[in-house]
N, C-alpha and C positions, 0 to 999 in steps of 0.2 A: 182300419178301413173295412167297411162292411161290404160283403159281396151279395148281390141280389141273386137268389136261386129260386127256381120254381120247381116244386116237387109234384110229380104226377104218379099215379099208380097205373101200371099196365099189366095185362095178362098176356103171357106168351106161351107158345106150344112147348111140350116137353123137348122137342128137337131144338128149338131156339134156345131154351134154357141150357141144354147140353152144350151148344155152341158158345153161349155166353160164359159158361163155367170153364170151358177149355181155353178161351181167350184169357179169362181171369187167371187161370193156372199158369199158362206159359208167359204171360206179360207181367203178372204181378199187379195189374191195374185194378182198381175198384170197379165193380160192375156199373155203378152210376157214371163213372168217368168214361168207361167203354161206350155206354149208350149215348152219352153226351157227344163224344167225338164222332160216333157213327152218324148221329142225326145231323150234326154240323156238316159233315162230309156230304151226306145225301142232299142236304139243302143247297149245296154249291154246284151240284152236277146239273147239266141241262135237263129240261123237262122231258125231252125225248128219251134220254138215257134213264131218267127216273121211271118212265113208263116201261122200258125194257127190264129194268131191275125188278119192278113189281109184276112183270109178266102181264101188263095191262095192254097187250097188243093182240089184235084178232089173230086167231090160229091161221087164217088163210094167208097172212102176210108175215108171220113171225120169222121165218127163215130169211126172207129178203130184208126185213127190218133189222135183224141182228147183223147181217152182213153189211148193210148200209151204215149202221151205227159204228161198227168197227172201223170201216173206211173213213168215216168222218172224224172219229177220235184220233186216228193215226195222222190225219191232216191238221188237227188243231193242237193247241197247247194242252197241257194236262189240266182238265177242268178242276181237279181237286187242289190245284195250286193257287186258285183264285181266293181272295179274302172272302170270309163268310158274308153272304148277302149280295155279292156282286153277280150280276146276271151274265151268262155266257155271251160273248160278243155276237154270235150268230143269232141270238134270240132277243137281244137288248131292245131293238126297235119294234119288235113284233108284238101286237096286242095279245093279251091272254085270251084264249078261247074259253067260252062258257062250257059248263058241263054238258049242256044240251048239244052244243056244236061238236064236242069230243065224242059224245055218244053217237051222233049222226055219222061221224067219221069211222065208227066201228070200235071205239075204245070201250072197255068194260070198267066197272068200278062204281064207286059212290061219289057223290059231290063232296067237295071240301066243306067243312063246317067252319064258320067264322066265330 
């Protein structure tokens, strides 16, 4: 049975490499498996939490944003427990905002490339 794999090449900072090496050392997991699991986990968390993780929140509201997200997470189920690709219940019916709309709302970053 063949497994479909996609290989990509990424550049990471020395600090990120050190973290990856530390996880590899204590877990015994292959670096590719670590990155695969991290990306799958990240893809399952709500978009608002992804923005907080990436620090893609305006400085003027960062403290309030983090507090609000922690309160919401406490009230919700564990987002990491959802199957990969399943959208969080609180955002399932909401349309995705365009990059222009996010930028107008104060978000920083670059548009997603398809």
